[in-house]
C-alpha positions in Angstrom: 88.2 55.3 89.8 86.2 58.5 90.3 82.4 58.0 89.3 79.9 60.8 88.4 77.2 58.3 89.6 78.4 56.4 92.7 76.7 54.4 95.5 76.1 55.9 98.8 75.5 53.6 101.7 74.0 54.8 104.9 75.4 53.0 108.2 72.8 50.8 109.6 72.7 53.0 112.7 71.4 55.8 110.6 68.7 54.1 108.6 65.5 55.9 109.0 67.2 59.2 110.3 66.8 61.6 107.2 65.1 64.9 106.8 62.1 62.9 104.9 61.5 60.5 107.9 62.4 63.2 110.8 60.6 66.2 109.5 56.8 66.4 109.6 55.5 65.7 106.2 54.5 68.9 105.3 57.7 70.6 106.1 59.4 67.8 104.1 57.2 68.4 101.3 58.0 72.3 101.4 61.6 71.6 101.4 61.9 69.1 99.0 60.0 71.2 96.5 62.3 73.9 97.1 65.1 71.7 96.1 63.3 70.7 92.9 62.7 74.3 91.9 66.3 75.4 92.7 67.5 72.6 90.3 64.6 73.1 87.6 63.5 69.6 88.4 66.6 68.2 86.6 68.7 65.3 87.8 71.9 66.9 89.2 73.8 63.4 88.1 72.7 62.5 84.8 70.7 65.6 83.6 67.5 63.8 83.1 64.5 66.3 82.8 60.7 65.7 82.8 60.8 62.6 84.9 60.0 61.8 88.4 62.6 63.3 90.9 63.6 62.9 94.3 65.5 65.0 96.9 68.6 63.3 98.1 70.9 64.0 101.1 74.5 64.2 100.6 76.5 63.2 103.5 80.1 63.7 104.9 81.6 61.4 107.3 84.2 62.2 110.2 85.1 58.3 110.6 87.4 59.8 113.4 84.7 61.7 115.7 81.9 59.4 114.3 79.8 62.2 113.0 77.7 62.4 109.8 77.1 65.8 108.5 74.5 66.8 106.2 76.2 68.6 103.1 73.6 69.5 100.7 70.0 68.5 99.3 70.0 67.9 95.4 67.5 66.7 92.8 67.8 63.3 91.4 65.9 61.0 89.0 64.5 58.0 90.3 67.1 55.7 88.6 70.1 58.0 89.9 68.2 57.7 93.4 67.9 54.1 93.5 71.6 53.9 92.6 72.8 56.1 95.4 70.4 53.7 97.7 71.9 50.8 96.2 71.8 48.9 99.6 68.1 49.7 100.0 67.2 48.7 96.5 69.1 45.2 96.8 67.1 44.8 100.1 63.9 45.4 98.5 65.1 42.8 95.4 65.3 40.5 98.1 61.9 41.1 99.2 60.3 40.4 95.9 59.6 44.4 96.2 61.7 44.9 93.0 62.7 43.2 90.1 65.9 41.6 88.5 64.7 43.8 85.3 64.9 46.9 87.3 68.2 45.6 88.7 69.7 45.2 85.3 68.4 48.5 84.0 70.1 50.4 87.0 73.3 48.5 86.5 73.1 50.0 82.8 72.2 53.4 83.9 75.4 53.5 86.1 77.7 52.1 83.6 76.2 54.8 80.7 76.4 57.4 83.2 79.9 56.6 84.3 81.1 55.2 81.0 82.2 52.2 82.7 81.7 48.3 82.6 79.1 46.2 84.9 82.7 44.7 86.6 83.8 48.2 87.5 80.4 49.0 89.2 80.6 45.5 90.8 84.2 46.7 92.4 82.6 50.4 93.5 79.8 48.2 95.2 82.1 46.0 97.1 84.4 48.7 98.0 81.7 51.0 99.5 80.1 47.9 101.0 83.2 47.3 102.8 83.6 50.9 103.9 79.8 50.8 105.2 80.2 47.6 107.0 83.2 49.3 108.8 81.3 52.3 109.5 78.3 50.2 110.6 80.5 49.1 113.7 79.8 52.7 115.2 77.0 54.8 116.0 77.3 58.1 114.1 76.1 61.4 115.7 73.7 63.1 112.8 74.6 66.9 112.3 71.8 68.6 110.4 73.1 72.0 111.3 73.6 72.9 107.5 69.9 72.7 106.6 69.0 76.3 107.3 72.2 77.5 105.2 70.8 75.1 102.4 67.6 76.6 102.6 69.2 80.2 102.2 71.3 79.1 99.4 68.3 77.5 97.5 66.0 80.5 98.2 68.9 82.9 97.1 69.4 80.8 93.9 66.0 80.8 93.2 65.7 84.5 93.5 68.4 85.0 91.3 66.9 83.3 88.5 63.6 85.5 88.4 
């Protein structure tokens, strides 16, 4: 089943290697604010507006060459972003830094957005988890080469709206 909102697990070798962690804070803040403006502070998955938003990195994987390519940066609400990083959320849950109530809320959010059942979500997380377990056996090269192009596309999009 194809989901509008899906879980995106990052291989363990790539943990901590996002633009948010690699760029100096002032540059990351400038970039994420640019993305928020591009998408009018609206979640690109569930269309929520007027709430806390996050900048999310979309990745494409070449599983033969073991390369992880940055594809795009988008604006997501906190709920959709927590689901995208479900593995991190579950880790926080086990550490006592997230609650079961929040987990239940996120499961409901996933099901509403995707018009699916909790069982379908569970099957999705198991499938993604298995793929991520396989990917984590390898160290992927991380390719950020699209960053400048994404920035130019974003600036052009913002300029066109003026």
